matplotlib code that plots the C-alpha trace (Angstrom):
import matplotlib.pyplot as plt

x = [16.9, 16.0, 16.8, 14.6, 15.0, 12.6, 9.1, 8.1, 4.4, 5.5, 7.5, 9.4, 7.1, 8.6, 6.6, 7.1, 6.0, 4.8, 4.3, 1.3, 1.4, -2.0, -3.1, -6.1, -5.2, -3.7, -3.0, -0.5, -0.7, 1.3, -0.7, 0.8, 0.3, 1.8, 2.2, 3.0, 4.7, 4.2, 0.4, -0.2, -2.4, -2.1, -3.2, -3.9, -3.2, -5.2, -6.4, -7.7, -8.8, -7.1, -8.8, -6.8, -3.5, -4.6, -5.9, -2.6, -0.6, -2.7, -2.7, 1.1, 1.7, -0.9, -2.2, -5.5, -6.7, -7.2, -8.0, -7.7, -6.1, -7.1, -4.7, -7.4, -10.7, -9.8, -11.2, -7.9, -7.2, -10.5, -11.8, -11.6, -12.0, -15.7, -15.5, -12.4, -13.9, -17.1, -15.2, -12.8, -15.1, -12.6, -12.8, -11.8, -10.0, -10.0, -9.4, -12.5, -11.5, -11.3, -14.6, -16.4, -14.9, -15.3, -18.5, -16.7, -18.7, -18.5, -20.4, -17.3, -15.8, -14.0, -12.6, -9.9, -8.0, -4.4, -4.5, -2.3, -4.0, -3.0, -4.3, -3.3, -0.1, 0.7, 1.0, -0.3, 0.4, -1.6, -0.3, -3.0, -1.4, -3.9, -3.0, -3.8, -7.1, -8.4, -7.9, -5.0, -3.2, 0.2, 0.5, 3.7, 4.2, 7.5, 10.2, 7.9, 5.7, 2.9, 2.3, -0.5, -0.4, 1.0, 4.7, 6.2, 9.9, 10.3, 7.5, 4.1, 0.5, -1.5, -3.3, -6.6, -6.0, -3.7, -5.0, -4.5, -1.0, -0.1, -1.6, 0.6, 3.6, 2.8, 2.2, 5.6, 7.3, 5.6, 6.9, 10.4, 10.1, 8.6, 10.5, 13.9, 16.0, 15.9, 12.2, 11.4, 8.9, 6.2, 4.1, 1.0, 2.7, 6.2, 7.8, 11.5, 12.8, 11.3, 9.2, 11.1, 13.8, 14.7, 13.4, 17.0, 17.5, 14.3, 15.8, 18.2, 15.3, 12.5, 12.6, 9.3, 11.1, 13.5, 11.2, 11.6, 8.1, 4.5, 4.3, 7.2, 6.1, 2.5, 3.7, 5.7, 3.1, 0.5, 2.8, 1.1, 2.1, 2.4, 1.9, -0.9, 1.0, 3.8, 1.3, 0.4, 4.0, 3.9, 6.3]
y = [-4.4, -8.1, -9.7, -12.8, -15.2, -15.1, -16.0, -19.5, -18.2, -15.5, -17.1, -14.6, -13.5, -12.4, -9.3, -5.8, -2.7, 0.5, 3.6, 5.6, 9.0, 10.8, 14.1, 16.1, 19.2, 19.2, 15.5, 13.6, 9.8, 6.8, 4.0, 0.9, -1.6, -5.0, -7.2, -10.9, -10.8, -14.6, -14.4, -10.8, -10.4, -7.2, -5.8, -2.2, -0.9, 2.1, 3.6, 7.2, 10.2, 9.8, 7.0, 7.6, 7.0, 3.4, 2.8, 3.9, 1.7, -1.4, -0.8, -0.1, -3.4, -5.3, -6.4, -7.8, -6.3, -9.2, -7.3, -4.2, -4.1, -1.5, -0.7, 1.4, 3.1, 6.8, 8.6, 9.2, 5.5, 4.1, 6.8, 4.6, 1.2, 0.8, 2.3, 0.3, -2.9, -2.4, -1.5, -4.4, -6.9, -7.7, -8.1, -5.5, -6.8, -5.1, -6.4, -7.5, -5.1, -2.2, -3.0, -3.3, -0.1, 2.1, 0.9, 0.6, -1.5, -2.2, -4.9, -7.1, -6.6, -9.5, -9.4, -11.3, -11.9, -12.7, -15.8, -15.5, -16.0, -15.9, -13.8, -14.4, -16.2, -13.4, -14.6, -12.0, -12.0, -9.4, -8.0, -6.2, -3.1, -1.1, 2.4, 4.9, 3.1, 0.0, -2.4, -0.8, -3.5, -3.9, -6.2, -8.3, -9.4, -11.0, -8.6, -5.6, -4.4, -1.9, 0.0, 2.6, 5.1, 2.7, 3.3, 6.0, 6.2, 9.2, 8.6, 7.0, 7.9, 10.1, 8.5, 9.8, 9.2, 7.6, 4.0, 4.3, 5.6, 2.7, 0.3, 1.9, 1.4, -2.3, -2.6, -1.1, -3.3, -6.3, -5.3, -5.1, -8.7, -10.0, -8.3, -9.0, -5.9, -6.3, -6.0, -2.8, -0.4, 1.2, 3.7, 5.6, 9.0, 10.2, 13.1, 13.4, 9.9, 7.8, 4.7, 1.4, 1.8, -1.3, -1.7, -1.7, 1.7, 3.1, 3.0, 5.7, 8.2, 7.1, 8.2, 6.3, 3.0, 3.9, 4.3, 1.8, 1.9, 2.5, 5.4, 7.3, 6.6, 7.8, 11.0, 11.9, 10.9, 13.0, 15.9, 19.3, 21.9, 19.7, 21.7, 20.6, 22.2, 19.6, 16.8, 17.8, 18.3, 15.3, 15.2]
z = [12.0, 11.7, 8.4, 8.1, 5.2, 2.3, 3.3, 2.0, 1.8, -0.6, -3.4, -5.6, -8.4, -11.7, -12.0, -13.4, -11.5, -13.1, -10.8, -11.9, -10.3, -10.3, -8.7, -7.5, -5.7, -3.1, -3.3, -5.4, -5.1, -6.2, -7.5, -9.2, -11.9, -11.2, -14.3, -14.7, -18.2, -18.5, -18.4, -19.4, -16.3, -14.2, -10.9, -10.0, -6.5, -5.2, -8.5, -8.4, -10.4, -13.8, -15.7, -18.8, -17.0, -16.1, -19.6, -21.1, -18.7, -19.4, -23.2, -23.3, -21.5, -23.6, -20.1, -19.0, -15.7, -13.3, -10.2, -8.0, -4.6, -2.0, 0.8, 2.7, 2.0, 2.1, -1.0, -2.7, -2.7, -3.9, -6.3, -9.5, -7.9, -8.9, -12.4, -13.3, -11.9, -13.9, -17.1, -16.9, -15.1, -12.4, -8.6, -6.0, -2.9, 0.5, 4.0, 6.0, 8.8, 6.4, 4.7, 8.0, 9.5, 6.5, 4.9, 1.5, -1.0, -4.7, -6.6, -7.2, -3.8, -2.1, 1.4, 3.1, 6.4, 6.1, 3.8, 0.7, -2.7, -6.4, -9.2, -12.8, -11.7, -9.2, -5.5, -3.1, 0.7, 2.6, 5.8, 7.9, 9.4, 11.5, 12.5, 9.7, 9.4, 11.3, 8.4, 6.4, 4.4, 2.9, -0.1, -0.4, -4.0, -5.0, -3.8, -3.4, -0.6, -1.4, 1.8, 1.1, 3.9, 6.5, 5.6, 3.5, 2.7, 5.1, 7.6, 8.2, 7.8, 10.1, 13.0, 14.3, 18.0, 20.5, 20.2, 16.4, 16.9, 19.2, 16.6, 14.0, 16.1, 16.4, 12.7, 11.8, 14.4, 12.8, 9.4, 10.8, 12.0, 8.7, 5.9, 4.6, 4.1, 0.3, -0.1, -2.0, -0.5, -2.7, -0.7, -1.5, -1.4, -2.0, -0.2, -1.3, -2.1, -4.9, -4.4, -4.7, -2.2, -0.2, 3.3, 4.5, 2.9, 4.2, 7.7, 6.6, 6.0, 8.4, 12.0, 12.7, 12.5, 15.3, 18.3, 21.2, 22.7, 21.6, 24.1, 22.7, 19.2, 19.9, 21.6, 18.6, 16.0, 17.8, 18.7, 18.6, 16.0, 13.0, 9.8, 7.6, 4.7, 5.5, 5.3, 1.8, 0.6, -1.7, -4.6]

ax = plt.figure().add_subplot(projection="3d")
ax.plot(x, y, z, "-o")
ax.set_aspect("equal")
plt.show()
C-alpha cells in the first residue's frame, strides 16, 4: 500500500464525527454528522428515513446544519435530503456526474467536479469514484473519508455490469494512491467491523483492495451465485 503524505489540498480539520445508524427493512445504513466545534456548523452525510435521529444529533451538539453531502443517489442515501434541506434552509451537494446520471433534483442542490470547498469552516475534498454508480463520491474531511457504497470495511458496493466493475477497480486503486494509511474510513453500511477504522487497517479485512488487474477484479465482483441475503447482512 502506498502511504502518501498528508494532502495539502485537504488540511486537517478539527471536526467531530457522529455515526447515525438508521434502518428501513431490510436495510441498515450509516449516515454521519460532521461538526466543527469552533463554529457550531455541521454537515450531514446521506441522511435517510429517521428524521428524529438527525434532529436529536443536531440538538445534542447545539449545531447549525450548514449542508448535506450525498455520496450517491440511491434511495437509501437521499431519502431525507430534501426534507432536511427545506427545514434547515441549507444546500445539498452531489457530484455533477451523479446528478446527471440519476436525475436527482432538490431545490437547493449544488453540483461539483473535484474542486475542494469549505462549509462553516469545514474543508471538503470530493473524490469522484465511479463504479457503484456513475458519479459516486467519497468526501475527504480532515482525517476521515466518507465512502458511501464505494468502499466498505470488508468489501465494496455492487456493480451493475462489467464496465461499472472495471470503473470500481480504478476508483479503489485511485484511493490507494491518494490516501495516507491513517485516514479513517466511514462507509455507508457496516457488515462486521465498525466504521472509523484506518485505511491501513481496512486492508486486513478487504479482499477487494488486493486484486492486481481490472479483469480479475471484475470477474470476482460479478461472480455468479452471490447470495442476496448476504448483500443485506448489514450490522
